[in-house]
N, CA, C and O atoms as CSV, one atom per row, in Angstrom:
chain,resi,resn,atom,element,x,y,z
A,1,MET,N,N,13.115,13.920,-14.781
A,1,MET,CA,C,12.131,12.842,-14.820
A,1,MET,C,C,12.633,11.669,-13.983
A,1,MET,O,O,13.815,11.327,-14.012
A,2,SER,N,N,11.732,11.075,-13.256
A,2,SER,CA,C,12.057,9.908,-12.441
A,2,SER,C,C,12.276,8.696,-13.341
A,2,SER,O,O,11.689,8.596,-14.419
A,3,SER,N,N,13.128,7.777,-12.887
A,3,SER,CA,C,13.349,6.562,-13.664
A,3,SER,C,C,12.464,5.423,-13.184
A,3,SER,O,O,12.675,4.269,-13.554
A,4,SER,N,N,11.469,5.747,-12.356
A,4,SER,CA,C,10.553,4.705,-11.894
A,4,SER,C,C,9.110,5.153,-12.111
A,4,SER,O,O,8.818,6.342,-12.244
A,5,TYR,N,N,8.230,4.178,-12.143
A,5,TYR,CA,C,6.795,4.427,-12.242
A,5,TYR,C,C,6.179,3.877,-10.969
A,5,TYR,O,O,6.509,2.763,-10.561
A,6,GLU,N,N,5.287,4.636,-10.327
A,6,GLU,CA,C,4.789,4.245,-9.012
A,6,GLU,C,C,3.271,4.306,-8.927
A,6,GLU,O,O,2.633,5.209,-9.467
A,7,ILE,N,N,2.708,3.309,-8.228
A,7,ILE,CA,C,1.270,3.292,-7.954
A,7,ILE,C,C,1.043,2.834,-6.516
A,7,ILE,O,O,1.929,2.247,-5.895
A,8,ASP,N,N,-0.146,3.105,-5.998
A,8,ASP,CA,C,-0.572,2.597,-4.702
A,8,ASP,C,C,-1.650,1.548,-4.905
A,8,ASP,O,O,-2.432,1.620,-5.853
A,9,VAL,N,N,-1.686,0.568,-4.004
A,9,VAL,CA,C,-2.670,-0.510,-4.057
A,9,VAL,C,C,-3.270,-0.671,-2.666
A,9,VAL,O,O,-2.539,-0.775,-1.681
A,10,PHE,N,N,-4.588,-0.693,-2.584
A,10,PHE,CA,C,-5.274,-0.944,-1.317
A,10,PHE,C,C,-5.505,-2.444,-1.176
A,10,PHE,O,O,-6.044,-3.073,-2.086
A,11,VAL,N,N,-5.104,-3.024,-0.046
A,11,VAL,CA,C,-5.262,-4.462,0.175
A,11,VAL,C,C,-6.677,-4.743,0.672
A,11,VAL,O,O,-7.080,-4.275,1.737
A,12,ARG,N,N,-7.419,-5.513,-0.113
A,12,ARG,CA,C,-8.779,-5.901,0.252
A,12,ARG,C,C,-8.749,-7.174,1.101
A,12,ARG,O,O,-7.840,-7.996,0.983
A,13,PHE,N,N,-9.753,-7.315,1.949
A,13,PHE,CA,C,-9.851,-8.489,2.816
A,13,PHE,C,C,-9.855,-9.775,1.994
A,13,PHE,O,O,-9.288,-10.782,2.418
A,14,SER,N,N,-10.487,-9.750,0.825
A,14,SER,CA,C,-10.592,-10.949,-0.022
A,14,SER,C,C,-9.233,-11.409,-0.548
A,14,SER,O,O,-9.123,-12.520,-1.065
A,15,GLU,N,N,-8.205,-10.582,-0.427
A,15,GLU,CA,C,-6.874,-10.936,-0.900
A,15,GLU,C,C,-6.023,-11.610,0.182
A,15,GLU,O,O,-4.860,-11.942,-0.046
A,16,THR,N,N,-6.616,-11.804,1.351
A,16,THR,CA,C,-5.886,-12.444,2.446
A,16,THR,C,C,-6.253,-13.923,2.539
A,16,THR,O,O,-7.219,-14.382,1.930
A,17,ASP,N,N,-5.453,-14.656,3.320
A,17,ASP,CA,C,-5.705,-16.083,3.485
A,17,ASP,C,C,-6.123,-16.402,4.914
A,17,ASP,O,O,-6.346,-15.491,5.711
A,18,ALA,N,N,-6.231,-17.665,5.241
A,18,ALA,CA,C,-6.692,-18.100,6.561
A,18,ALA,C,C,-5.782,-17.616,7.690
A,18,ALA,O,O,-6.223,-17.501,8.834
A,19,ALA,N,N,-4.534,-17.337,7.383
A,19,ALA,CA,C,-3.596,-16.850,8.408
A,19,ALA,C,C,-3.726,-15.340,8.622
A,19,ALA,O,O,-3.094,-14.783,9.520
A,20,GLY,N,N,-4.545,-14.679,7.798
A,20,GLY,CA,C,-4.789,-13.246,7.975
A,20,GLY,C,C,-3.856,-12.329,7.208
A,20,GLY,O,O,-3.991,-11.108,7.283
A,21,HIS,N,N,-2.916,-12.895,6.477
A,21,HIS,CA,C,-2.046,-12.023,5.676
A,21,HIS,C,C,-2.346,-12.207,4.195
A,21,HIS,O,O,-3.049,-13.136,3.799
A,22,VAL,N,N,-1.802,-11.307,3.385
A,22,VAL,CA,C,-2.057,-11.341,1.951
A,22,VAL,C,C,-1.592,-12.683,1.393
A,22,VAL,O,O,-0.469,-13.122,1.640
A,23,ASN,N,N,-2.474,-13.317,0.641
A,23,ASN,CA,C,-2.157,-14.601,0.015
A,23,ASN,C,C,-1.069,-14.397,-1.024
A,23,ASN,O,O,-1.033,-13.372,-1.705
A,24,ASN,N,N,-0.185,-15.373,-1.143
A,24,ASN,CA,C,0.950,-15.248,-2.067
A,24,ASN,C,C,0.524,-14.954,-3.504
A,24,ASN,O,O,1.259,-14.282,-4.229
A,25,THR,N,N,-0.632,-15.434,-3.932
A,25,THR,CA,C,-1.061,-15.188,-5.305
A,25,THR,C,C,-1.481,-13.737,-5.536
A,25,THR,O,O,-1.425,-13.249,-6.665
A,26,SER,N,N,-1.896,-13.054,-4.484
A,26,SER,CA,C,-2.349,-11.664,-4.622
A,26,SER,C,C,-1.232,-10.720,-5.024
A,26,SER,O,O,-1.480,-9.713,-5.687
A,27,TYR,N,N,-0.006,-11.033,-4.630
A,27,TYR,CA,C,1.115,-10.174,-4.991
A,27,TYR,C,C,1.246,-10.058,-6.515
A,27,TYR,O,O,1.589,-8.998,-7.037
A,28,PHE,N,N,0.969,-11.155,-7.216
A,28,PHE,CA,C,1.067,-11.129,-8.668
A,28,PHE,C,C,0.007,-10.212,-9.281
A,28,PHE,O,O,0.228,-9.631,-10.343
A,29,LEU,N,N,-1.138,-10.082,-8.617
A,29,LEU,CA,C,-2.161,-9.137,-9.077
A,29,LEU,C,C,-1.673,-7.700,-8.915
A,29,LEU,O,O,-1.913,-6.863,-9.784
A,30,TYR,N,N,-0.988,-7.409,-7.807
A,30,TYR,CA,C,-0.460,-6.056,-7.588
A,30,TYR,C,C,0.596,-5.716,-8.643
A,30,TYR,O,O,0.622,-4.609,-9.181
A,31,PHE,N,N,1.466,-6.693,-8.927
A,31,PHE,CA,C,2.495,-6.461,-9.936
A,31,PHE,C,C,1.877,-6.304,-11.326
A,31,PHE,O,O,2.341,-5.491,-12.126
A,32,GLU,N,N,0.833,-7.080,-11.610
A,32,GLU,CA,C,0.148,-6.953,-12.903
A,32,GLU,C,C,-0.511,-5.585,-13.036
A,32,GLU,O,O,-0.454,-4.970,-14.101
A,33,GLU,N,N,-1.134,-5.105,-11.964
A,33,GLU,CA,C,-1.743,-3.776,-12.004
A,33,GLU,C,C,-0.682,-2.712,-12.281
A,33,GLU,O,O,-0.897,-1.797,-13.076
A,34,ALA,N,N,0.458,-2.845,-11.618
A,34,ALA,CA,C,1.549,-1.885,-11.830
A,34,ALA,C,C,2.043,-1.924,-13.271
A,34,ALA,O,O,2.242,-0.878,-13.889
A,35,ARG,N,N,2.243,-3.136,-13.814
A,35,ARG,CA,C,2.706,-3.266,-15.204
A,35,ARG,C,C,1.701,-2.689,-16.181
A,35,ARG,O,O,2.067,-1.948,-17.094
A,36,THR,N,N,0.431,-3.027,-15.991
A,36,THR,CA,C,-0.616,-2.555,-16.902
A,36,THR,C,C,-0.679,-1.029,-16.905
A,36,THR,O,O,-0.751,-0.413,-17.968
A,37,LYS,N,N,-0.653,-0.426,-15.733
A,37,LYS,CA,C,-0.691,1.037,-15.654
A,37,LYS,C,C,0.584,1.650,-16.228
A,37,LYS,O,O,0.542,2.706,-16.860
A,38,PHE,N,N,1.716,0.985,-16.007
A,38,PHE,CA,C,2.982,1.461,-16.573
A,38,PHE,C,C,2.915,1.442,-18.096
A,38,PHE,O,O,3.282,2.422,-18.744
A,39,PHE,N,N,2.447,0.325,-18.676
A,39,PHE,CA,C,2.359,0.233,-20.129
A,39,PHE,C,C,1.378,1.268,-20.689
A,39,PHE,O,O,1.649,1.877,-21.723
A,40,ASN,N,N,0.253,1.469,-20.022
A,40,ASN,CA,C,-0.695,2.490,-20.472
A,40,ASN,C,C,-0.088,3.888,-20.386
A,40,ASN,O,O,-0.418,4.767,-21.181
A,41,HIS,N,N,0.797,4.084,-19.421
A,41,HIS,CA,C,1.468,5.378,-19.250
A,41,HIS,C,C,2.486,5.626,-20.359
A,41,HIS,O,O,2.561,6.735,-20.890
A,42,ILE,N,N,3.269,4.609,-20.716
A,42,ILE,CA,C,4.337,4.846,-21.697
A,42,ILE,C,C,3.857,4.778,-23.146
A,42,ILE,O,O,4.535,5.293,-24.035
A,43,PHE,N,N,2.706,4.157,-23.405
A,43,PHE,CA,C,2.127,4.230,-24.745
A,43,PHE,C,C,0.606,4.183,-24.668
A,43,PHE,O,O,-0.015,3.150,-24.921
A,44,PRO,N,N,0.015,5.339,-24.307
A,44,PRO,CA,C,-1.442,5.412,-24.117
A,44,PRO,C,C,-2.265,5.260,-25.390
A,44,PRO,O,O,-3.476,5.053,-25.321
A,45,GLU,N,N,-1.623,5.362,-26.552
A,45,GLU,CA,C,-2.382,5.302,-27.809
A,45,GLU,C,C,-2.839,3.900,-28.178
A,45,GLU,O,O,-3.526,3.734,-29.186
A,46,ARG,N,N,-2.484,2.886,-27.399
A,46,ARG,CA,C,-2.922,1.502,-27.632
A,46,ARG,C,C,-2.582,1.014,-29.028
A,46,ARG,O,O,-3.439,0.482,-29.733
A,47,ASN,N,N,-1.352,1.193,-29.420
A,47,ASN,CA,C,-0.869,0.789,-30.733
A,47,ASN,C,C,-0.744,-0.739,-30.791
A,47,ASN,O,O,-0.030,-1.310,-29.967
A,48,PRO,N,N,-1.405,-1.416,-31.726
A,48,PRO,CA,C,-1.305,-2.877,-31.813
A,48,PRO,C,C,0.114,-3.361,-32.117
A,48,PRO,O,O,0.424,-4.540,-31.948
A,49,GLU,N,N,0.962,-2.450,-32.562
A,49,GLU,CA,C,2.363,-2.771,-32.822
A,49,GLU,C,C,3.080,-3.162,-31.515
A,49,GLU,O,O,4.130,-3.802,-31.552
A,50,PHE,N,N,2.514,-2.777,-30.372
A,50,PHE,CA,C,3.153,-3.010,-29.083
A,50,PHE,C,C,2.587,-4.225,-28.353
A,50,PHE,O,O,2.457,-4.192,-27.129
A,51,SER,N,N,2.254,-5.274,-29.056
A,51,SER,CA,C,1.735,-6.485,-28.425
A,51,SER,C,C,2.853,-7.191,-27.675
A,51,SER,O,O,3.971,-7.328,-28.170
A,52,MET,N,N,2.520,-7.639,-26.460
A,52,MET,CA,C,3.519,-8.269,-25.599
A,52,MET,C,C,2.907,-9.439,-24.851
A,52,MET,O,O,1.689,-9.529,-24.696
A,53,ILE,N,N,3.770,-10.333,-24.392
A,53,ILE,CA,C,3.347,-11.401,-23.484
A,53,ILE,C,C,4.326,-11.444,-22.319
A,53,ILE,O,O,5.501,-11.103,-22.459
A,54,LEU,N,N,3.825,-11.865,-21.184
A,54,LEU,CA,C,4.655,-12.055,-20.007
A,54,LEU,C,C,5.288,-13.435,-20.117
A,54,LEU,O,O,4.584,-14.444,-20.145
A,55,ALA,N,N,6.608,-13.480,-20.178
A,55,ALA,CA,C,7.306,-14.759,-20.341
A,55,ALA,C,C,7.629,-15.393,-18.992
A,55,ALA,O,O,7.596,-16.616,-18.856
A,56,SER,N,N,7.940,-14.571,-18.001
A,56,SER,CA,C,8.230,-15.113,-16.675
A,56,SER,C,C,8.109,-14.020,-15.619
A,56,SER,O,O,8.242,-12.830,-15.905
A,57,ILE,N,N,7.854,-14.461,-14.395
A,57,ILE,CA,C,7.846,-13.551,-13.249
A,57,ILE,C,C,8.277,-14.344,-12.022
A,57,ILE,O,O,7.866,-15.486,-11.818
A,58,LYS,N,N,9.109,-13.710,-11.219
A,58,LYS,CA,C,9.622,-14.336,-10.006
A,58,LYS,C,C,9.409,-13.364,-8.859
A,58,LYS,O,O,9.704,-12.176,-8.986
A,59,CYS,N,N,8.897,-13.862,-7.735
A,59,CYS,CA,C,8.615,-13.018,-6.581
A,59,CYS,C,C,9.406,-13.493,-5.362
A,59,CYS,O,O,9.475,-14.687,-5.069
A,60,GLU,N,N,9.991,-12.537,-4.671
A,60,GLU,CA,C,10.669,-12.801,-3.405
A,60,GLU,C,C,9.827,-12.152,-2.307
A,60,GLU,O,O,9.675,-10.931,-2.269
A,61,TYR,N,N,9.287,-12.974,-1.424
A,61,TYR,CA,C,8.457,-12.475,-0.328
A,61,TYR,C,C,9.360,-12.095,0.838
A,61,TYR,O,O,10.140,-12.923,1.311
A,62,ILE,N,N,9.265,-10.863,1.303
A,62,ILE,CA,C,10.139,-10.368,2.361
A,62,ILE,C,C,9.433,-10.407,3.717
A,62,ILE,O,O,9.966,-10.947,4.687
A,63,GLN,N,N,8.234,-9.830,3.776
A,63,GLN,CA,C,7.432,-9.852,5.007
A,63,GLN,C,C,5.961,-9.767,4.644
A,63,GLN,O,O,5.623,-9.322,3.547
A,64,PRO,N,N,5.077,-10.185,5.547
A,64,PRO,CA,C,3.659,-10.217,5.208
A,64,PRO,C,C,3.011,-8.834,5.117
A,64,PRO,O,O,3.477,-7.861,5.709
A,65,ALA,N,N,1.933,-8.790,4.363
A,65,ALA,CA,C,1.077,-7.604,4.285
A,65,ALA,C,C,-0.309,-8.036,4.753
A,65,ALA,O,O,-0.617,-9.227,4.787
A,66,TYR,N,N,-1.145,-7.058,5.113
A,66,TYR,CA,C,-2.439,-7.362,5.720
A,66,TYR,C,C,-3.553,-6.523,5.108
A,66,TYR,O,O,-3.306,-5.467,4.524
A,67,ALA,N,N,-4.776,-7.006,5.249
A,67,ALA,CA,C,-5.957,-6.292,4.751
A,67,ALA,C,C,-5.986,-4.887,5.341
A,67,ALA,O,O,-5.655,-4.678,6.508
A,68,GLY,N,N,-6.383,-3.942,4.521
A,68,GLY,CA,C,-6.499,-2.562,4.958
A,68,GLY,C,C,-5.245,-1.731,4.758
A,68,GLY,O,O,-5.301,-0.504,4.836
A,69,GLN,N,N,-4.117,-2.375,4.502
A,69,GLN,CA,C,-2.895,-1.612,4.271
A,69,GLN,C,C,-2.913,-0.991,2.876
A,69,GLN,O,O,-3.574,-1.484,1.963
A,70,ILE,N,N,-2.182,0.086,2.743
A,70,ILE,CA,C,-1.950,0.653,1.420
A,70,ILE,C,C,-0.514,0.319,1.066
A,70,ILE,O,O,0.423,0.679,1.778
A,71,LEU,N,N,-0.364,-0.375,-0.048
A,71,LEU,CA,C,0.949,-0.784,-0.524
A,71,LEU,C,C,1.361,0.106,-1.691
A,71,LEU,O,O,0.518,0.651,-2.403
A,72,HIS,N,N,2.643,0.240,-1.870
A,72,HIS,CA,C,3.204,1.101,-2.910
A,72,HIS,C,C,4.062,0.229,-3.828
A,72,HIS,O,O,4.948,-0.483,-3.355
A,73,VAL,N,N,3.804,0.282,-5.131
A,73,VAL,CA,C,4.574,-0.511,-6.087
A,73,VAL,C,C,5.413,0.430,-6.948
A,73,VAL,O,O,4.894,1.337,-7.598
A,74,THR,N,N,6.722,0.189,-6.933
A,74,THR,CA,C,7.648,0.945,-7.772
A,74,THR,C,C,8.117,0.021,-8.894
A,74,THR,O,O,8.570,-1.095,-8.642
A,75,THR,N,N,8.005,0.491,-10.122
A,75,THR,CA,C,8.390,-0.292,-11.295
A,75,THR,C,C,9.528,0.405,-12.019
A,75,THR,O,O,9.472,1.609,-12.270
A,76,GLU,N,N,10.568,-0.366,-12.356
A,76,GLU,CA,C,11.692,0.142,-13.134
A,76,GLU,C,C,12.025,-0.856,-14.243
A,76,GLU,O,O,11.701,-2.040,-14.150
A,77,VAL,N,N,12.673,-0.358,-15.285
A,77,VAL,CA,C,13.140,-1.215,-16.372
A,77,VAL,C,C,14.557,-1.660,-16.024
A,77,VAL,O,O,15.430,-0.827,-15.779
A,78,ASN,N,N,14.782,-2.965,-16.003
A,78,ASN,CA,C,16.128,-3.489,-15.714
A,78,ASN,C,C,17.002,-3.467,-16.954
A,78,ASN,O,O,18.102,-2.914,-16.941
A,79,ASP,N,N,16.508,-4.067,-18.018
A,79,ASP,CA,C,17.269,-4.099,-19.260
A,79,ASP,C,C,16.332,-4.311,-20.442
A,79,ASP,O,O,15.197,-4.767,-20.302
A,80,ILE,N,N,16.860,-3.959,-21.615
A,80,ILE,CA,C,16.094,-4.063,-22.855
A,80,ILE,C,C,16.939,-4.827,-23.860
A,80,ILE,O,O,18.058,-4.427,-24.183
A,81,GLY,N,N,16.389,-5.931,-24.350
A,81,GLY,CA,C,17.073,-6.719,-25.378
A,81,GLY,C,C,16.501,-6.407,-26.740
A,81,GLY,O,O,15.904,-5.351,-26.949
A,82,ASN,N,N,16.685,-7.333,-27.671
A,82,ASN,CA,C,16.150,-7.157,-29.021
A,82,ASN,C,C,14.658,-7.477,-29.103
A,82,ASN,O,O,13.901,-6.782,-29.780
A,83,LYS,N,N,14.242,-8.546,-28.399
A,83,LYS,CA,C,12.852,-8.989,-28.444
A,83,LYS,C,C,12.169,-8.984,-27.079
A,83,LYS,O,O,10.956,-9.173,-26.996
A,84,SER,N,N,12.933,-8.769,-26.013
A,84,SER,CA,C,12.350,-8.803,-24.674
A,84,SER,C,C,12.982,-7.740,-23.787
A,84,SER,O,O,14.035,-7.184,-24.100
A,85,PHE,N,N,12.320,-7.478,-22.693
A,85,PHE,CA,C,12.848,-6.556,-21.686
A,85,PHE,C,C,12.418,-7.056,-20.319
A,85,PHE,O,O,11.441,-7.794,-20.196
A,86,SER,N,N,13.155,-6.649,-19.290
A,86,SER,CA,C,12.782,-7.065,-17.937
A,86,SER,C,C,12.485,-5.842,-17.082
A,86,SER,O,O,13.093,-4.781,-17.220
A,87,LEU,N,N,11.529,-6.045,-16.200
A,87,LEU,CA,C,11.114,-5.023,-15.247
A,87,LEU,C,C,11.342,-5.543,-13.842
A,87,LEU,O,O,11.331,-6.750,-13.600
A,88,SER,N,N,11.550,-4.619,-12.922
A,88,SER,CA,C,11.568,-4.997,-11.515
A,88,SER,C,C,10.470,-4.220,-10.805
A,88,SER,O,O,10.191,-3.067,-11.134
A,89,HIS,N,N,9.857,-4.868,-9.828
A,89,HIS,CA,C,8.830,-4.258,-8.991
A,89,HIS,C,C,9.292,-4.371,-7.550
A,89,HIS,O,O,9.781,-5.419,-7.129
A,90,VAL,N,N,9.138,-3.293,-6.795
A,90,VAL,CA,C,9.368,-3.333,-5.356
A,90,VAL,C,C,8.067,-2.912,-4.696
A,90,VAL,O,O,7.528,-1.841,-4.971
A,91,LEU,N,N,7.576,-3.777,-3.820
A,91,LEU,CA,C,6.316,-3.552,-3.121
A,91,LEU,C,C,6.635,-3.178,-1.680
A,91,LEU,O,O,7.255,-3.958,-0.957
A,92,THR,N,N,6.214,-1.993,-1.262
A,92,THR,CA,C,6.467,-1.545,0.104
A,92,THR,C,C,5.158,-1.203,0.797
A,92,THR,O,O,4.143,-0.951,0.148
A,93,GLU,N,N,5.197,-1.199,2.124
A,93,GLU,CA,C,4.062,-0.717,2.914
A,93,GLU,C,C,4.184,0.798,2.877
A,93,GLU,O,O,5.217,1.341,3.269
A,94,LYS,N,N,3.142,1.494,2.411
A,94,LYS,CA,C,3.264,2.917,2.106
A,94,LYS,C,C,3.646,3.761,3.312
A,94,LYS,O,O,4.519,4.622,3.204
A,95,SER,N,N,3.015,3.535,4.453
A,95,SER,CA,C,3.265,4.427,5.589
A,95,SER,C,C,4.639,4.226,6.226
A,95,SER,O,O,5.230,5.186,6.721
A,96,SER,N,N,5.150,3.015,6.222
A,96,SER,CA,C,6.441,2.747,6.875
A,96,SER,C,C,7.603,2.662,5.893
A,96,SER,O,O,8.757,2.856,6.275
A,97,GLY,N,N,7.299,2.369,4.618
A,97,GLY,CA,C,8.349,2.180,3.637
A,97,GLY,C,C,9.016,0.811,3.705
A,97,GLY,O,O,9.962,0.546,2.963
A,98,LYS,N,N,8.533,-0.061,4.590
A,98,LYS,CA,C,9.126,-1.402,4.716
A,98,LYS,C,C,8.864,-2.213,3.454
A,98,LYS,O,O,7.762,-2.198,2.907
A,99,ILE,N,N,9.903,-2.927,3.000
A,99,ILE,CA,C,9.765,-3.752,1.800
A,99,ILE,C,C,8.965,-5.005,2.129
A,99,ILE,O,O,9.291,-5.737,3.063
A,100,ILE,N,N,7.916,-5.241,1.352
A,100,ILE,CA,C,7.044,-6.407,1.507
A,100,ILE,C,C,7.475,-7.520,0.551
A,100,ILE,O,O,7.570,-8.683,0.944
A,101,ALA,N,N,7.735,-7.157,-0.705
A,101,ALA,CA,C,8.114,-8.152,-1.715
A,101,ALA,C,C,8.826,-7.472,-2.870
A,101,ALA,O,O,8.709,-6.264,-3.076
A,102,LYS,N,N,9.574,-8.289,-3.627
A,102,LYS,CA,C,10.253,-7.820,-4.831
A,102,LYS,C,C,9.958,-8.817,-5.941
A,102,LYS,O,O,9.838,-10.017,-5.697
A,103,ALA,N,N,9.843,-8.311,-7.153
A,103,ALA,CA,C,9.601,-9.200,-8.289
A,103,ALA,C,C,10.413,-8.747,-9.490
A,103,ALA,O,O,10.730,-7.567,-9.638
A,104,VAL,N,N,10.742,-9.702,-10.341
A,104,VAL,CA,C,11.385,-9.436,-11.630
A,104,VAL,C,C,10.585,-10.186,-12.676
A,104,VAL,O,O,10.260,-11.359,-12.495
A,105,CYS,N,N,10.269,-9.512,-13.768
A,105,CYS,CA,C,9.520,-10.173,-14.831
A,105,CYS,C,C,10.173,-9.898,-16.179
A,105,CYS,O,O,10.852,-8.890,-16.373
A,106,VAL,N,N,9.947,-10.821,-17.096
A,106,VAL,CA,C,10.438,-10.687,-18.468
A,106,VAL,C,C,9.223,-10.627,-19.386
A,106,VAL,O,O,8.329,-11.471,-19.323
A,107,THR,N,N,9.216,-9.622,-20.226
A,107,THR,CA,C,8.133,-9.417,-21.184
A,107,THR,C,C,8.707,-9.506,-22.593
A,107,THR,O,O,9.779,-8.969,-22.874
A,108,VAL,N,N,7.987,-10.186,-23.467
A,108,VAL,CA,C,8.450,-10.414,-24.840
A,108,VAL,C,C,7.527,-9.688,-25.812
A,108,VAL,O,O,6.304,-9.757,-25.692
A,109,SER,N,N,8.122,-8.994,-26.770
A,109,SER,CA,C,7.366,-8.379,-27.856
A,109,SER,C,C,6.883,-9.528,-28.743
A,109,SER,O,O,7.671,-10.388,-29.136
A,110,PHE,N,N,5.591,-9.540,-29.056
A,110,PHE,CA,C,5.006,-10.743,-29.649
A,110,PHE,C,C,4.006,-10.412,-30.741
A,110,PHE,O,O,3.211,-9.482,-30.607
A,111,ASN,N,N,4.050,-11.182,-31.827
A,111,ASN,CA,C,3.081,-11.084,-32.907
A,111,ASN,C,C,2.084,-12.225,-32.722
A,111,ASN,O,O,2.409,-13.390,-32.952
A,112,PHE,N,N,0.874,-11.879,-32.305
A,112,PHE,CA,C,-0.131,-12.899,-32.023
A,112,PHE,C,C,-0.653,-13.581,-33.281
A,112,PHE,O,O,-1.023,-14.755,-33.244
A,113,GLU,N,N,-0.683,-12.859,-34.387
A,113,GLU,CA,C,-1.148,-13.441,-35.636
A,113,GLU,C,C,-0.217,-14.560,-36.099
A,113,GLU,O,O,-0.669,-15.620,-36.532
A,114,GLU,N,N,1.081,-14.312,-36.002
A,114,GLU,CA,C,2.068,-15.300,-36.426
A,114,GLU,C,C,2.544,-16.198,-35.295
A,114,GLU,O,O,3.274,-17.162,-35.524
A,115,GLN,N,N,2.125,-15.874,-34.056
A,115,GLN,CA,C,2.505,-16.647,-32.866
A,115,GLN,C,C,4.012,-16.787,-32.713
A,115,GLN,O,O,4.544,-17.885,-32.545
A,116,LYS,N,N,4.699,-15.612,-32.777
A,116,LYS,CA,C,6.144,-15.642,-32.598
A,116,LYS,C,C,6.624,-14.316,-32.013
A,116,LYS,O,O,5.962,-13.284,-32.130
A,117,SER,N,N,7.795,-14.377,-31.382
A,117,SER,CA,C,8.392,-13.163,-30.836
A,117,SER,C,C,8.914,-12.298,-31.978
A,117,SER,O,O,9.291,-12.797,-33.039
A,118,ILE,N,N,8.925,-11.001,-31.736
A,118,ILE,CA,C,9.374,-10.045,-32.747
A,118,ILE,C,C,10.281,-9.003,-32.095
A,118,ILE,O,O,10.345,-8.900,-30.869
A,119,GLN,N,N,10.972,-8.242,-32.918
A,119,GLN,CA,C,11.808,-7.145,-32.430
A,119,GLN,C,C,10.939,-6.144,-31.667
A,119,GLN,O,O,9.794,-5.891,-32.042
A,120,ILE,N,N,11.487,-5.587,-30.613
A,120,ILE,CA,C,10.783,-4.533,-29.885
A,120,ILE,C,C,10.746,-3.298,-30.792
A,120,ILE,O,O,11.790,-2.862,-31.278
A,121,PRO,N,N,9.566,-2.733,-31.022
A,121,PRO,CA,C,9.485,-1.527,-31.854
A,121,PRO,C,C,10.333,-0.398,-31.259
A,121,PRO,O,O,10.407,-0.246,-30.040
A,122,GLU,N,N,10.964,0.383,-32.123
A,122,GLU,CA,C,11.866,1.453,-31.675
A,122,GLU,C,C,11.181,2.448,-30.743
A,122,GLU,O,O,11.782,2.896,-29.767
A,123,LYS,N,N,9.933,2.796,-31.036
A,123,LYS,CA,C,9.229,3.762,-30.179
A,123,LYS,C,C,9.042,3.191,-28.774
A,123,LYS,O,O,9.206,3.907,-27.786
A,124,LEU,N,N,8.701,1.912,-28.682
A,124,LEU,CA,C,8.550,1.277,-27.375
A,124,LEU,C,C,9.896,1.233,-26.662
A,124,LEU,O,O,9.978,1.538,-25.472
A,125,LYS,N,N,10.948,0.857,-27.380
A,125,LYS,CA,C,12.294,0.804,-26.802
A,125,LYS,C,C,12.678,2.175,-26.232
A,125,LYS,O,O,13.202,2.275,-25.122
A,126,HIS,N,N,12.408,3.216,-27.002
A,126,HIS,CA,C,12.716,4.583,-26.564
A,126,HIS,C,C,11.948,4.930,-25.283
A,126,HIS,O,O,12.522,5.486,-24.347
A,127,ASN,N,N,10.660,4.604,-25.243
A,127,ASN,CA,C,9.850,4.902,-24.057
A,127,ASN,C,C,10.309,4.108,-22.835
A,127,ASN,O,O,10.291,4.623,-21.717
A,128,LEU,N,N,10.721,2.855,-23.046
A,128,LEU,CA,C,11.219,2.031,-21.941
A,128,LEU,C,C,12.540,2.571,-21.389
A,128,LEU,O,O,12.761,2.548,-20.178
A,129,GLU,N,N,13.407,3.051,-22.262
A,129,GLU,CA,C,14.726,3.545,-21.840
A,129,GLU,C,C,14.642,4.646,-20.804
A,129,GLU,O,O,15.551,4.803,-19.989
A,130,ARG,N,N,13.561,5.412,-20.827
A,130,ARG,CA,C,13.385,6.499,-19.854
A,130,ARG,C,C,13.219,5.971,-18.433
A,130,ARG,O,O,13.352,6.732,-17.475
A,131,TYR,N,N,12.931,4.686,-18.283
A,131,TYR,CA,C,12.680,4.105,-16.955
A,131,TYR,C,C,13.782,3.150,-16.494
A,131,TYR,O,O,13.582,2.333,-15.595
A,132,ILE,N,N,14.949,3.273,-17.131
A,132,ILE,CA,C,16.123,2.534,-16.654
A,132,ILE,C,C,16.814,3.427,-15.638
A,132,ILE,O,O,17.172,4.558,-15.968
A,133,PRO,N,N,17.013,2.955,-14.410
A,133,PRO,CA,C,17.663,3.806,-13.397
A,133,PRO,C,C,19.072,4.228,-13.813
A,133,PRO,O,O,19.811,3.455,-14.421
A,134,VAL,N,N,19.417,5.428,-13.486
A,134,VAL,CA,C,20.751,5.945,-13.781
A,134,VAL,C,C,21.729,5.361,-12.767
A,134,VAL,O,O,21.522,5.480,-11.560
A,135,LYS,N,N,22.787,4.735,-13.255
A,135,LYS,CA,C,23.821,4.163,-12.382
A,135,LYS,C,C,24.741,5.271,-11.908
A,135,LYS,O,O,25.133,6.144,-12.682
A,136,GLN,N,N,25.080,5.227,-10.629
A,136,GLN,CA,C,25.975,6.255,-10.081
A,136,GLN,C,C,27.316,5.695,-9.760
A,136,GLN,O,O,28.192,6.421,-9.291
C-alpha cells in the first residue's frame, strides 16, 4: 500500500488572476479538495465521532500554474499527536512533474457540541498511520 493519497485537479480559468497565473488563494482550494477526498477515503462511513477542524495551513509557492493545466496533489500524514495531526500536500504539474507548491496543515479532532478539542479516536488514528511515509 502506498503511504500517500493522490488526486488530480483541473485548473479553471476563473482560478487565475490578472497576471494569467493561478491566484494564490486557489491553491488552498486544491489542498482542501485533496484533504476532503482523503478524509472520505480513510473513513467513508461519515462517523460523527471523527469531527475535525483545520487549525492552520501554510503554503510555499514554488512556481506558477496556469489555466488548463492538470495539477496533481499528493497528500501524506506527517505526524499524529493526541488531539491533532499534520498533513503535507505537494502540488505538481501532472505532465512534467514540476513542483508548483507545497503545504503543511494541522487538523484538530474537535467536539462541536462542547466546542473543545478531543482525543483523536483510535480508529481514525489507525487509518491515518497507514499514510505516514516509511523512513529509509
